[in-house]
Biotite code that builds the C-alpha atoms (Angstrom):
import biotite.structure as struc

atoms = struc.array([
    struc.Atom([113.578, -62.965, 57.049], chain_id="A", res_id=1, res_name="MET", atom_name="CA", element="C"),
    struc.Atom([116.326, -60.843, 58.488], chain_id="A", res_id=2, res_name="ALA", atom_name="CA", element="C"),
    struc.Atom([113.854, -59.451, 61.030], chain_id="A", res_id=3, res_name="LYS", atom_name="CA", element="C"),
    struc.Atom([112.846, -62.971, 62.140], chain_id="A", res_id=4, res_name="LYS", atom_name="CA", element="C"),
    struc.Atom([116.464, -64.039, 62.517], chain_id="A", res_id=5, res_name="ALA", atom_name="CA", element="C"),
    struc.Atom([117.190, -60.914, 64.521], chain_id="A", res_id=6, res_name="LYS", atom_name="CA", element="C"),
    struc.Atom([114.167, -61.502, 66.745], chain_id="A", res_id=7, res_name="ALA", atom_name="CA", element="C"),
    struc.Atom([115.189, -65.160, 67.294], chain_id="A", res_id=8, res_name="ALA", atom_name="CA", element="C"),
    struc.Atom([118.726, -64.059, 68.180], chain_id="A", res_id=9, res_name="LYS", atom_name="CA", element="C"),
    struc.Atom([117.396, -61.463, 70.636], chain_id="A", res_id=10, res_name="THR", atom_name="CA", element="C"),
    struc.Atom([115.047, -64.046, 72.214], chain_id="A", res_id=11, res_name="ALA", atom_name="CA", element="C"),
    struc.Atom([117.962, -66.473, 72.614], chain_id="A", res_id=12, res_name="LYS", atom_name="CA", element="C"),
    struc.Atom([120.070, -63.784, 74.267], chain_id="A", res_id=13, res_name="LYS", atom_name="CA", element="C"),
    struc.Atom([117.195, -62.912, 76.523], chain_id="A", res_id=14, res_name="ALA", atom_name="CA", element="C"),
    struc.Atom([116.846, -66.589, 77.574], chain_id="A", res_id=15, res_name="LYS", atom_name="CA", element="C"),
    struc.Atom([120.567, -66.809, 78.267], chain_id="A", res_id=16, res_name="THR", atom_name="CA", element="C"),
    struc.Atom([120.447, -63.625, 80.333], chain_id="A", res_id=17, res_name="VAL", atom_name="CA", element="C"),
    struc.Atom([117.362, -64.917, 82.166], chain_id="A", res_id=18, res_name="ALA", atom_name="CA", element="C"),
    struc.Atom([119.150, -68.233, 82.975], chain_id="A", res_id=19, res_name="LYS", atom_name="CA", element="C"),
    struc.Atom([122.189, -66.367, 84.259], chain_id="A", res_id=20, res_name="LYS", atom_name="CA", element="C"),
    struc.Atom([119.998, -64.114, 86.363], chain_id="A", res_id=21, res_name="MET", atom_name="CA", element="C"),
    struc.Atom([118.177, -67.132, 87.776], chain_id="A", res_id=22, res_name="LYS", atom_name="CA", element="C"),
    struc.Atom([121.488, -68.761, 88.735], chain_id="A", res_id=23, res_name="LYS", atom_name="CA", element="C"),
    struc.Atom([122.761, -65.541, 90.259], chain_id="A", res_id=24, res_name="THR", atom_name="CA", element="C"),
    struc.Atom([119.514, -65.085, 92.208], chain_id="A", res_id=25, res_name="THR", atom_name="CA", element="C"),
    struc.Atom([119.720, -68.660, 93.536], chain_id="A", res_id=26, res_name="LYS", atom_name="CA", element="C"),
    struc.Atom([123.366, -68.208, 94.427], chain_id="A", res_id=27, res_name="ALA", atom_name="CA", element="C"),
    struc.Atom([122.740, -64.862, 96.085], chain_id="A", res_id=28, res_name="SER", atom_name="CA", element="C"),
    struc.Atom([119.740, -66.384, 97.908], chain_id="A", res_id=29, res_name="GLY", atom_name="CA", element="C"),
    struc.Atom([122.007, -69.119, 99.255], chain_id="A", res_id=30, res_name="ARG", atom_name="CA", element="C"),
    struc.Atom([124.621, -66.506, 100.163], chain_id="A", res_id=31, res_name="THR", atom_name="CA", element="C"),
    struc.Atom([122.033, -64.394, 102.004], chain_id="A", res_id=32, res_name="VAL", atom_name="CA", element="C"),
    struc.Atom([120.749, -67.452, 103.898], chain_id="A", res_id=33, res_name="LYS", atom_name="CA", element="C"),
    struc.Atom([124.303, -68.428, 104.821], chain_id="A", res_id=34, res_name="GLN", atom_name="CA", element="C"),
    struc.Atom([125.034, -64.887, 105.927], chain_id="A", res_id=35, res_name="ALA", atom_name="CA", element="C"),
    struc.Atom([121.901, -64.857, 108.094], chain_id="A", res_id=36, res_name="VAL", atom_name="CA", element="C"),
    struc.Atom([122.842, -68.210, 109.647], chain_id="A", res_id=37, res_name="ARG", atom_name="CA", element="C"),
    struc.Atom([126.380, -66.996, 110.316], chain_id="A", res_id=38, res_name="GLN", atom_name="CA", element="C"),
    struc.Atom([125.077, -63.759, 111.816], chain_id="A", res_id=39, res_name="ALA", atom_name="CA", element="C"),
    struc.Atom([122.741, -65.730, 114.120], chain_id="A", res_id=40, res_name="LYS", atom_name="CA", element="C"),
    struc.Atom([125.607, -67.966, 115.230], chain_id="A", res_id=41, res_name="ARG", atom_name="CA", element="C"),
    struc.Atom([127.843, -64.968, 115.894], chain_id="A", res_id=42, res_name="SER", atom_name="CA", element="C"),
    struc.Atom([125.060, -63.163, 117.752], chain_id="A", res_id=43, res_name="ALA", atom_name="CA", element="C"),
    struc.Atom([124.417, -66.273, 119.873], chain_id="A", res_id=44, res_name="GLY", atom_name="CA", element="C"),
    struc.Atom([128.106, -66.469, 120.770], chain_id="A", res_id=45, res_name="LYS", atom_name="CA", element="C"),
    struc.Atom([128.161, -62.776, 121.666], chain_id="A", res_id=46, res_name="LEU", atom_name="CA", element="C"),
    struc.Atom([125.051, -63.158, 123.854], chain_id="A", res_id=47, res_name="VAL", atom_name="CA", element="C"),
    struc.Atom([126.661, -66.100, 125.683], chain_id="A", res_id=48, res_name="LYS", atom_name="CA", element="C"),
    struc.Atom([129.882, -64.134, 126.188], chain_id="A", res_id=49, res_name="LYS", atom_name="CA", element="C"),
    struc.Atom([127.916, -61.132, 127.455], chain_id="A", res_id=50, res_name="ALA", atom_name="CA", element="C"),
    struc.Atom([125.957, -63.357, 129.871], chain_id="A", res_id=51, res_name="ALA", atom_name="CA", element="C"),
    struc.Atom([129.211, -64.831, 131.175], chain_id="A", res_id=52, res_name="LYS", atom_name="CA", element="C"),
    struc.Atom([130.662, -61.342, 131.615], chain_id="A", res_id=53, res_name="ALA", atom_name="CA", element="C"),
    struc.Atom([127.559, -60.177, 133.522], chain_id="A", res_id=54, res_name="VAL", atom_name="CA", element="C"),
    struc.Atom([127.779, -63.265, 135.742], chain_id="A", res_id=55, res_name="LYS", atom_name="CA", element="C"),
    struc.Atom([131.462, -62.581, 136.451], chain_id="A", res_id=56, res_name="ALA", atom_name="CA", element="C"),
    struc.Atom([130.732, -58.929, 137.298], chain_id="A", res_id=57, res_name="VAL", atom_name="CA", element="C"),
    struc.Atom([127.914, -59.947, 139.675], chain_id="A", res_id=58, res_name="LYS", atom_name="CA", element="C"),
    struc.Atom([130.196, -62.487, 141.357], chain_id="A", res_id=59, res_name="LYS", atom_name="CA", element="C"),
    struc.Atom([132.957, -59.881, 141.751], chain_id="A", res_id=60, res_name="ALA", atom_name="CA", element="C"),
    struc.Atom([130.459, -57.340, 143.142], chain_id="A", res_id=61, res_name="ALA", atom_name="CA", element="C"),
    struc.Atom([129.249, -59.890, 145.715], chain_id="A", res_id=62, res_name="LYS", atom_name="CA", element="C"),
    struc.Atom([132.831, -60.620, 146.779], chain_id="A", res_id=63, res_name="ALA", atom_name="CA", element="C"),
    struc.Atom([133.584, -56.914, 147.171], chain_id="A", res_id=64, res_name="VAL", atom_name="CA", element="C"),
    struc.Atom([130.360, -56.339, 149.138], chain_id="A", res_id=65, res_name="ALA", atom_name="CA", element="C"),
    struc.Atom([131.243, -59.256, 151.425], chain_id="A", res_id=66, res_name="LYS", atom_name="CA", element="C"),
    struc.Atom([134.692, -57.841, 152.160], chain_id="A", res_id=67, res_name="GLN", atom_name="CA", element="C"),
    struc.Atom([133.552, -54.227, 152.492], chain_id="A", res_id=68, res_name="ALA", atom_name="CA", element="C"),
    struc.Atom([133.150, -53.150, 156.087], chain_id="A", res_id=69, res_name="LYS", atom_name="CA", element="C"),
    struc.Atom([130.084, -51.098, 156.920], chain_id="A", res_id=70, res_name="PRO", atom_name="CA", element="C"),
    struc.Atom([130.779, -47.493, 157.848], chain_id="A", res_id=71, res_name="LEU", atom_name="CA", element="C"),
    struc.Atom([130.999, -47.002, 161.588], chain_id="A", res_id=72, res_name="ALA", atom_name="CA", element="C"),
    struc.Atom([128.261, -44.847, 163.052], chain_id="A", res_id=73, res_name="PRO", atom_name="CA", element="C"),
    struc.Atom([129.302, -41.450, 164.383], chain_id="A", res_id=74, res_name="LYS", atom_name="CA", element="C"),
    struc.Atom([130.231, -41.341, 168.025], chain_id="A", res_id=75, res_name="GLY", atom_name="CA", element="C"),
    struc.Atom([131.508, -44.171, 170.213], chain_id="A", res_id=76, res_name="LEU", atom_name="CA", element="C"),
    struc.Atom([131.788, -47.547, 168.491], chain_id="A", res_id=77, res_name="VAL", atom_name="CA", element="C"),
    struc.Atom([133.025, -49.960, 171.162], chain_id="A", res_id=78, res_name="SER", atom_name="CA", element="C"),
    struc.Atom([133.883, -50.307, 174.843], chain_id="A", res_id=79, res_name="VAL", atom_name="CA", element="C"),
    struc.Atom([136.386, -52.507, 176.670], chain_id="A", res_id=80, res_name="ALA", atom_name="CA", element="C"),
    struc.Atom([135.916, -52.346, 180.450], chain_id="A", res_id=81, res_name="PRO", atom_name="CA", element="C"),
    struc.Atom([138.976, -52.650, 182.662], chain_id="A", res_id=82, res_name="GLY", atom_name="CA", element="C"),
    struc.Atom([138.885, -54.705, 185.874], chain_id="A", res_id=83, res_name="PHE", atom_name="CA", element="C"),
    struc.Atom([141.568, -54.557, 188.548], chain_id="A", res_id=84, res_name="THR", atom_name="CA", element="C"),
    struc.Atom([142.109, -58.038, 189.979], chain_id="A", res_id=85, res_name="ALA", atom_name="CA", element="C"),
    struc.Atom([143.659, -59.293, 193.225], chain_id="A", res_id=86, res_name="ASN", atom_name="CA", element="C"),
    struc.Atom([145.258, -62.107, 191.225], chain_id="A", res_id=87, res_name="ASP", atom_name="CA", element="C"),
    struc.Atom([145.175, -61.198, 187.521], chain_id="A", res_id=88, res_name="ALA", atom_name="CA", element="C"),
    struc.Atom([146.507, -64.590, 186.383], chain_id="A", res_id=89, res_name="ARG", atom_name="CA", element="C"),
    struc.Atom([143.804, -66.466, 188.310], chain_id="A", res_id=90, res_name="ALA", atom_name="CA", element="C"),
    struc.Atom([141.081, -64.054, 187.168], chain_id="A", res_id=91, res_name="SER", atom_name="CA", element="C"),
    struc.Atom([142.100, -64.370, 183.503], chain_id="A", res_id=92, res_name="ILE", atom_name="CA", element="C"),
    struc.Atom([142.199, -68.163, 183.841], chain_id="A", res_id=93, res_name="ALA", atom_name="CA", element="C"),
    struc.Atom([138.659, -68.086, 185.312], chain_id="A", res_id=94, res_name="TRP", atom_name="CA", element="C"),
    struc.Atom([137.301, -65.965, 182.435], chain_id="A", res_id=95, res_name="TYR", atom_name="CA", element="C"),
    struc.Atom([138.898, -68.316, 179.904], chain_id="A", res_id=96, res_name="CYS", atom_name="CA", element="C"),
    struc.Atom([138.230, -71.675, 181.573], chain_id="A", res_id=97, res_name="ASP", atom_name="CA", element="C"),
    struc.Atom([134.741, -70.923, 182.939], chain_id="A", res_id=98, res_name="VAL", atom_name="CA", element="C"),
    struc.Atom([133.218, -68.263, 180.651], chain_id="A", res_id=99, res_name="LEU", atom_name="CA", element="C"),
    struc.Atom([134.979, -69.289, 177.418], chain_id="A", res_id=100, res_name="GLY", atom_name="CA", element="C"),
    struc.Atom([137.050, -66.142, 176.783], chain_id="A", res_id=101, res_name="PHE", atom_name="CA", element="C"),
    struc.Atom([140.462, -66.307, 175.119], chain_id="A", res_id=102, res_name="THR", atom_name="CA", element="C"),
    struc.Atom([143.591, -64.223, 175.723], chain_id="A", res_id=103, res_name="VAL", atom_name="CA", element="C"),
    struc.Atom([144.024, -61.588, 173.014], chain_id="A", res_id=104, res_name="VAL", atom_name="CA", element="C"),
    struc.Atom([147.076, -59.819, 174.389], chain_id="A", res_id=105, res_name="GLU", atom_name="CA", element="C"),
    struc.Atom([149.281, -60.248, 177.493], chain_id="A", res_id=106, res_name="LYS", atom_name="CA", element="C"),
    struc.Atom([150.904, -57.319, 179.266], chain_id="A", res_id=107, res_name="TRP", atom_name="CA", element="C"),
    struc.Atom([154.294, -57.509, 180.931], chain_id="A", res_id=108, res_name="GLU", atom_name="CA", element="C"),
    struc.Atom([156.659, -54.849, 182.203], chain_id="A", res_id=109, res_name="HIS", atom_name="CA", element="C"),
    struc.Atom([160.319, -55.685, 182.834], chain_id="A", res_id=110, res_name="GLU", atom_name="CA", element="C"),
    struc.Atom([159.427, -59.373, 182.964], chain_id="A", res_id=111, res_name="GLY", atom_name="CA", element="C"),
    struc.Atom([156.578, -58.872, 185.443], chain_id="A", res_id=112, res_name="GLU", atom_name="CA", element="C"),
    struc.Atom([153.059, -59.952, 184.452], chain_id="A", res_id=113, res_name="PHE", atom_name="CA", element="C"),
    struc.Atom([150.659, -57.001, 184.591], chain_id="A", res_id=114, res_name="ARG", atom_name="CA", element="C"),
    struc.Atom([147.472, -58.412, 183.034], chain_id="A", res_id=115, res_name="GLY", atom_name="CA", element="C"),
    struc.Atom([145.834, -59.172, 179.703], chain_id="A", res_id=116, res_name="ALA", atom_name="CA", element="C"),
    struc.Atom([143.128, -58.293, 177.239], chain_id="A", res_id=117, res_name="ARG", atom_name="CA", element="C"),
    struc.Atom([140.649, -61.146, 176.787], chain_id="A", res_id=118, res_name="ILE", atom_name="CA", element="C"),
    struc.Atom([137.900, -61.575, 174.213], chain_id="A", res_id=119, res_name="GLY", atom_name="CA", element="C"),
    struc.Atom([134.734, -63.531, 173.497], chain_id="A", res_id=120, res_name="HIS", atom_name="CA", element="C"),
    struc.Atom([132.988, -62.828, 170.171], chain_id="A", res_id=121, res_name="GLY", atom_name="CA", element="C"),
    struc.Atom([133.042, -59.037, 169.743], chain_id="A", res_id=122, res_name="ALA", atom_name="CA", element="C"),
    struc.Atom([133.492, -58.380, 173.493], chain_id="A", res_id=123, res_name="VAL", atom_name="CA", element="C"),
    struc.Atom([136.836, -57.342, 174.986], chain_id="A", res_id=124, res_name="LEU", atom_name="CA", element="C"),
    struc.Atom([137.735, -57.001, 178.693], chain_id="A", res_id=125, res_name="ILE", atom_name="CA", element="C"),
    struc.Atom([141.007, -55.717, 180.165], chain_id="A", res_id=126, res_name="ASN", atom_name="CA", element="C"),
    struc.Atom([142.101, -57.361, 183.403], chain_id="A", res_id=127, res_name="ILE", atom_name="CA", element="C"),
    struc.Atom([145.015, -55.774, 185.246], chain_id="A", res_id=128, res_name="GLY", atom_name="CA", element="C"),
    struc.Atom([146.916, -56.759, 188.346], chain_id="A", res_id=129, res_name="GLN", atom_name="CA", element="C"),
    struc.Atom([146.111, -54.567, 191.370], chain_id="A", res_id=130, res_name="ASP", atom_name="CA", element="C"),
    struc.Atom([149.182, -52.566, 192.429], chain_id="A", res_id=131, res_name="ASP", atom_name="CA", element="C"),
    struc.Atom([147.704, -52.233, 195.962], chain_id="A", res_id=132, res_name="TRP", atom_name="CA", element="C"),
    struc.Atom([148.203, -48.444, 196.033], chain_id="A", res_id=133, res_name="LYS", atom_name="CA", element="C"),
    struc.Atom([144.631, -48.094, 197.326], chain_id="A", res_id=134, res_name="MET", atom_name="CA", element="C"),
    struc.Atom([145.110, -50.786, 199.985], chain_id="A", res_id=135, res_name="GLY", atom_name="CA", element="C"),
    struc.Atom([144.768, -54.539, 200.003], chain_id="A", res_id=136, res_name="ARG", atom_name="CA", element="C"),
    struc.Atom([141.409, -54.578, 201.722], chain_id="A", res_id=137, res_name="ASP", atom_name="CA", element="C"),
    struc.Atom([139.337, -52.564, 199.254], chain_id="A", res_id=138, res_name="ARG", atom_name="CA", element="C"),
    struc.Atom([136.248, -54.321, 197.926], chain_id="A", res_id=139, res_name="VAL", atom_name="CA", element="C"),
    struc.Atom([136.072, -54.610, 194.133], chain_id="A", res_id=140, res_name="LYS", atom_name="CA", element="C"),
    struc.Atom([133.048, -54.620, 191.831], chain_id="A", res_id=141, res_name="GLY", atom_name="CA", element="C"),
    struc.Atom([130.771, -52.570, 194.075], chain_id="A", res_id=142, res_name="GLN", atom_name="CA", element="C"),
    struc.Atom([128.138, -50.444, 192.368], chain_id="A", res_id=143, res_name="GLY", atom_name="CA", element="C"),
    struc.Atom([128.813, -51.776, 188.886], chain_id="A", res_id=144, res_name="THR", atom_name="CA", element="C"),
    struc.Atom([127.322, -54.472, 186.665], chain_id="A", res_id=145, res_name="ARG", atom_name="CA", element="C"),
    struc.Atom([128.394, -55.473, 183.155], chain_id="A", res_id=146, res_name="MET", atom_name="CA", element="C"),
    struc.Atom([125.586, -56.528, 180.769], chain_id="A", res_id=147, res_name="TYR", atom_name="CA", element="C"),
    struc.Atom([126.565, -58.848, 177.925], chain_id="A", res_id=148, res_name="PHE", atom_name="CA", element="C"),
    struc.Atom([124.234, -59.426, 174.953], chain_id="A", res_id=149, res_name="SER", atom_name="CA", element="C"),
    struc.Atom([124.728, -62.786, 173.280], chain_id="A", res_id=150, res_name="THR", atom_name="CA", element="C"),
    struc.Atom([123.319, -64.528, 170.217], chain_id="A", res_id=151, res_name="ASN", atom_name="CA", element="C"),
    struc.Atom([123.812, -67.972, 171.723], chain_id="A", res_id=152, res_name="GLN", atom_name="CA", element="C"),
    struc.Atom([121.342, -70.007, 173.773], chain_id="A", res_id=153, res_name="ASP", atom_name="CA", element="C"),
    struc.Atom([121.610, -68.452, 177.266], chain_id="A", res_id=154, res_name="VAL", atom_name="CA", element="C"),
    struc.Atom([120.356, -71.575, 179.068], chain_id="A", res_id=155, res_name="ASP", atom_name="CA", element="C"),
    struc.Atom([122.906, -73.753, 177.278], chain_id="A", res_id=156, res_name="LYS", atom_name="CA", element="C"),
    struc.Atom([125.664, -71.216, 177.997], chain_id="A", res_id=157, res_name="TYR", atom_name="CA", element="C"),
    struc.Atom([124.702, -71.198, 181.707], chain_id="A", res_id=158, res_name="ALA", atom_name="CA", element="C"),
    struc.Atom([124.857, -75.025, 181.746], chain_id="A", res_id=159, res_name="GLU", atom_name="CA", element="C"),
    struc.Atom([128.321, -74.941, 180.155], chain_id="A", res_id=160, res_name="GLU", atom_name="CA", element="C"),
    struc.Atom([129.505, -72.431, 182.764], chain_id="A", res_id=161, res_name="ILE", atom_name="CA", element="C"),
    struc.Atom([128.239, -74.522, 185.699], chain_id="A", res_id=162, res_name="THR", atom_name="CA", element="C"),
    struc.Atom([129.775, -77.679, 184.169], chain_id="A", res_id=163, res_name="SER", atom_name="CA", element="C"),
    struc.Atom([133.131, -75.840, 184.159], chain_id="A", res_id=164, res_name="ARG", atom_name="CA", element="C"),
    struc.Atom([132.872, -74.857, 187.820], chain_id="A", res_id=165, res_name="GLY", atom_name="CA", element="C"),
    struc.Atom([131.070, -71.515, 187.589], chain_id="A", res_id=166, res_name="GLY", atom_name="CA", element="C"),
    struc.Atom([128.397, -70.640, 190.148], chain_id="A", res_id=167, res_name="VAL", atom_name="CA", element="C"),
    struc.Atom([125.346, -68.855, 188.686], chain_id="A", res_id=168, res_name="ILE", atom_name="CA", element="C"),
    struc.Atom([123.804, -66.597, 191.322], chain_id="A", res_id=169, res_name="ASN", atom_name="CA", element="C"),
    struc.Atom([120.618, -65.639, 189.420], chain_id="A", res_id=170, res_name="ASP", atom_name="CA", element="C"),
    struc.Atom([118.739, -67.365, 186.588], chain_id="A", res_id=171, res_name="GLY", atom_name="CA", element="C"),
    struc.Atom([118.491, -68.319, 183.878], chain_id="A", res_id=172, res_name="PRO", atom_name="CA", element="C"),
    struc.Atom([115.111, -66.601, 183.983], chain_id="A", res_id=173, res_name="ARG", atom_name="CA", element="C"),
    struc.Atom([112.781, -64.598, 181.759], chain_id="A", res_id=174, res_name="SER", atom_name="CA", element="C"),
    struc.Atom([111.882, -60.942, 182.115], chain_id="A", res_id=175, res_name="GLY", atom_name="CA", element="C"),
    struc.Atom([111.345, -57.834, 179.990], chain_id="A", res_id=176, res_name="TRP", atom_name="CA", element="C"),
    struc.Atom([111.387, -59.992, 176.856], chain_id="A", res_id=177, res_name="GLY", atom_name="CA", element="C"),
    struc.Atom([114.860, -61.307, 177.710], chain_id="A", res_id=178, res_name="LEU", atom_name="CA", element="C"),
    struc.Atom([116.366, -64.560, 178.937], chain_id="A", res_id=179, res_name="ARG", atom_name="CA", element="C"),
    struc.Atom([119.093, -63.718, 181.486], chain_id="A", res_id=180, res_name="VAL", atom_name="CA", element="C"),
    struc.Atom([121.458, -65.090, 184.114], chain_id="A", res_id=181, res_name="PHE", atom_name="CA", element="C"),
    struc.Atom([124.035, -63.472, 186.375], chain_id="A", res_id=182, res_name="SER", atom_name="CA", element="C"),
    struc.Atom([127.366, -64.510, 187.859], chain_id="A", res_id=183, res_name="ILE", atom_name="CA", element="C"),
    struc.Atom([130.118, -62.806, 189.856], chain_id="A", res_id=184, res_name="ASP", atom_name="CA", element="C"),
    struc.Atom([133.766, -63.085, 188.821], chain_id="A", res_id=185, res_name="ASP", atom_name="CA", element="C"),
    struc.Atom([136.475, -64.039, 191.399], chain_id="A", res_id=186, res_name="PRO", atom_name="CA", element="C"),
    struc.Atom([136.902, -60.385, 192.453], chain_id="A", res_id=187, res_name="ASP", atom_name="CA", element="C"),
    struc.Atom([133.162, -59.700, 192.804], chain_id="A", res_id=188, res_name="GLY", atom_name="CA", element="C"),
    struc.Atom([132.568, -57.932, 189.487], chain_id="A", res_id=189, res_name="TYR", atom_name="CA", element="C"),
    struc.Atom([128.936, -58.555, 188.572], chain_id="A", res_id=190, res_name="LYS", atom_name="CA", element="C"),
    struc.Atom([128.208, -59.957, 185.088], chain_id="A", res_id=191, res_name="LEU", atom_name="CA", element="C"),
    struc.Atom([124.796, -60.456, 183.470], chain_id="A", res_id=192, res_name="THR", atom_name="CA", element="C"),
    struc.Atom([124.341, -62.365, 180.207], chain_id="A", res_id=193, res_name="PHE", atom_name="CA", element="C"),
    struc.Atom([121.183, -61.955, 178.165], chain_id="A", res_id=194, res_name="MET", atom_name="CA", element="C"),
    struc.Atom([119.489, -62.646, 174.854], chain_id="A", res_id=195, res_name="THR", atom_name="CA", element="C"),
    struc.Atom([116.058, -61.656, 173.489], chain_id="A", res_id=196, res_name="PRO", atom_name="CA", element="C"),
    struc.Atom([113.393, -64.319, 173.991], chain_id="A", res_id=197, res_name="GLU", atom_name="CA", element="C"),
    struc.Atom([111.979, -65.870, 170.817], chain_id="A", res_id=198, res_name="LYS", atom_name="CA", element="C"),
])
């Protein structure tokens, strides 16, 4: 009898322990699931933050690359021819009004106008007033020609020049894979404008 009672008591304890274990397992199962869900949410947030950071870095890199100037090649990197003019003011006005240049810098000495640097795109030209030390009858622009490469429509540019009073003395015409025209400035300096044909 005592053995039966003891066995019944042990079975009851075992049931109680089993119930507790079942509850604990369910609870821990819920806890694990919640932890997994939370981890997924956190991971998703981290991935989004990382993606945003990568995007920001790429944007910054693009901005830096845009601002960075390419390294200049070794050797000469630019040229600015200098023309001596009979009337520098009139010559500069012609380059600006007819060819579309703008004045970059004016030169004066003791209140007297000496000339200017003019520019159009990446091209610079210096025009100075003749001091007549080599005589007033010398012919300018002999034996030289300036070639200007342009990325604009040469025919349209020639039309604009003629509409502003310029006189084209050759072209526009095609040759050597180029579209070109030529004009002389007021002092006789010879200028040729060209662009590759498409």
